[in-house]
N, C-alpha and C positions, 0 to 999 in steps of 0.2 A: 913659734910663731905661729899663730891660729889661722889667719889669713893666708892662702896660697899665690893669689892672681897678683899680678903688677901691673897690669895694664888695663884697662877697661875701654872698650867703644859705648857711649851712652847717646839715648835720646835720639832725635829725629834727623834723618842723614840732609843736613841743609850747608849752608856756606859757613856756618860758626860751628860747624864738625867735622869739617876736614882732617885736622889734625888731632892723634890721638892725645889724650890728657893723660899723663903717667900717675895715674892717683895711687895713693898708699893707701892701703887700711888704716893706718894709725897718723891722726891728726894731733899735734901738741896743743893741748887746748889751753887759753891764755898765755901760749908762751911755754906751756908745759910747769910743772912745778921745780923746784930746788931747793934745797934742805928742808923739804917738807913743806914748804912755803907756795900755794898755788894761789892763781888767781894774778899773778904779778904784773904780767905782760913786762916783765925788766930786762934790762940789758944781759944780767947773769944768766936768767932763765934761758933767754935765747941762745947765749953763747954755749951753755949745758947743752941744752938740749939739741943744738946745732951738732956739737960731736958727739952726742950720744947717737944720731942718725936721722933725726927728724929733718925731713924736707918740706913739710906741708906743716903750716904753721897756722892756728888760729889765733887772731890777736881781737881785743877790744879798742873800740876807738871812741873817744867821749869829747865834746865840745868846752873849752872850757868859757868862762863869763866875757871873755874877749875875743872869741869867735874863732881860737886856735884849736887845729886836732892833736890830741895826748893819747897815747896808751894808756888807758884805763878802764878799769871793768864800769864802774858806775861811782856818782858824786856820794854816795850813801854808805851801804854796809860796807864794800870793800875801802872807802876811804878812812873808816875807821879802823878796820880789821889791820892794814899795811901800813897806814901811816898817822894811826892814833889821832885822828882829826875829826871834829865832827862834822856830819854830812852838809852838803851845800857845794854848790859850783862855784868856783874861784877864777882867776884870773891865772894866764900863762906863767906869767913871775912866780906867782905863788905858790902854783901847781912845781915847777920846776926847785923851789925853795925846800920843797917836802922832805922829811927823811924817812925813806922806808925799813921798815924792820929787816932784820939779818945783813943790814949794809947793803941792801940789794939798790938800784938806780932804776927811777922812772925816766922815760922815753917821751920826746915830743916827736910828732910827726917826720921832722926834720933829721932828729937825731936817727929815727929808727931807718928813715930811706938810705941815710947814710952806712947803715948796717947792713942793707940788702943788697947795694951796690958791690959790697966786700963779699957777699954772698948770693949771687945772683943763681944759683940753682934753687932756692926756697922760693916755694909759692904761698904767700900770704891768703889767707880766707879771714875777711874781715866779717867782725859784728858792730856795728854802727847803730845802737839802739836809737838815736835822734838824729833827724834829718840825712837819713842814710845816701839817699841819693846828692843830696848838695856835697855830702863828704865826697863820695866819689867823683863827681866833679870837681870838688878842688885837687885831690890827689892826681887825677889827670893831667888839670890844666898846670900844677907846680911840676909834677914829675912824669911827663908823657912818655919818658923812654921805659917807664917801669911799669906800665901798664901792664905789660903781658904777665908780671908775676903777681899779678892782684886777682885772687879770684872772690867776687862779690857774694856774700850771703844777701838775699832778697828775701824780704818777708810778706810778700804778695804777690800775683800776678802783674798787677801794675808796675810794681818795681822791677820787675824782670825786665820789661821792655825799655824801662827808661834805662837801665845800667847797659841792655845790649846797644842802646841808641850813643850811648857815651863810648862806645869801641869795647867794653870786657867782653871778651868772648866765653871765657870760662864761667858760669854763674852756678850758685847752688843755692836753692830753694829753702830755706829753714821753716819748720813749721811751729815752733816754740808760741810764737803769735798769732797763730791763724789757727781759724775751725775748717778747714776745707774739708769736704769729704775726702774718702779714699778714691772714689771714683773721678772726682773733679781733678785731683791731682796727676793720676794715672792719664786722663784724657790729655791736659794740659802738658805732661811730658812725651806723651807721642806726637805730639804738635810741634813741640817747641825742644830745640836742643838743651836740656840741663846736663851740667856736669855730675850733678848728685841732688838728691835729697836729705837732709838731715831731720832728725828729728827727737823727741825726749825719749828716755828708757821706755816708758809706759806704752808708748804708740810703737817702738819698735819692737815691741812683743807681740803686736796684732798683725793682721794678714796684710797691711800696707809693704813691708817690706818683699814679701814672696812676690806682687803684685806689680811690683817695682822691677823684680830681678827678672821677671818674664818680658818684660819690654826692655833689657839691658840697659836700665837706669842704676845706678848704684845708690844703695840707701845706706847713711851712715847715723849712727844713735849716739846721743852726748847726755852726760859725763861717763865714762866706762872707765871705774878701774879696780874691777872684780874680774878675777881670771873665769869665775864658773856663769859669770853672768854674761861676760866676752863668748862662752863657749855657747850658749842657749839663744844668744843674738845670731850667733854664724848660723847655727841650726833652723835659725827663722829665717834665713836669705837677705840677712845682713852683710854689707861688703865692709864695713868698717867702723869706728870707734875715733870720737873725738877725747881724748885721754889726757890725764896729769902725769902718767907715768912711762917713763922711759924705759923701764924694766919690759913691757910690752913689745919691744923692737928685739931682742934677744933672739 
């Protein structure tokens, strides 16, 4: 294991940071890979990577055409890659009837919550690319007792305050859809509790991770499946990575 830190305290000292979050340096990306299949967010990926030791799992949520949440990376590239289906949003029933490659099984939000109730030591990092706050509101409304297991990723500063208002305590700012300057991110993190900041590989090799480390805010990088890159990122102040590979947990 390349990272030795087990627990970090991060961000500003306020009511949302009273309890330490036992962050792991390794987060399973899209549920983690299984049988070399990545991006599946599937029942089997969750079971396999949980058994291997992941307790922080990033999952993708998408809206169906009839307004339901399902675990899916996107309705375009991954729909073709995993289900051999043409691009385009589908209804819940259509989604449930898809056949995923390798016999993997797709999940609705309700099915995933059932899994989470059986594995209550898991923290779920959300990636909800469309109507993020509406989805977080839906999750809280339907499953309020499970909110503590969710760590929303927000895409901008405004979403951070909206997610916090909904009652989500630990929030990650993800940078892959924003153009914030390093100084803007650091200043925001000084004033507001962030569980972490996550960024693409290119930005993980800049000075930003070191700047965040100086104020005790963990920096994550996605998606990393190479050990040499992992070492380079760690040397640059990165706390952890999103990865497809359970082998990093050895």
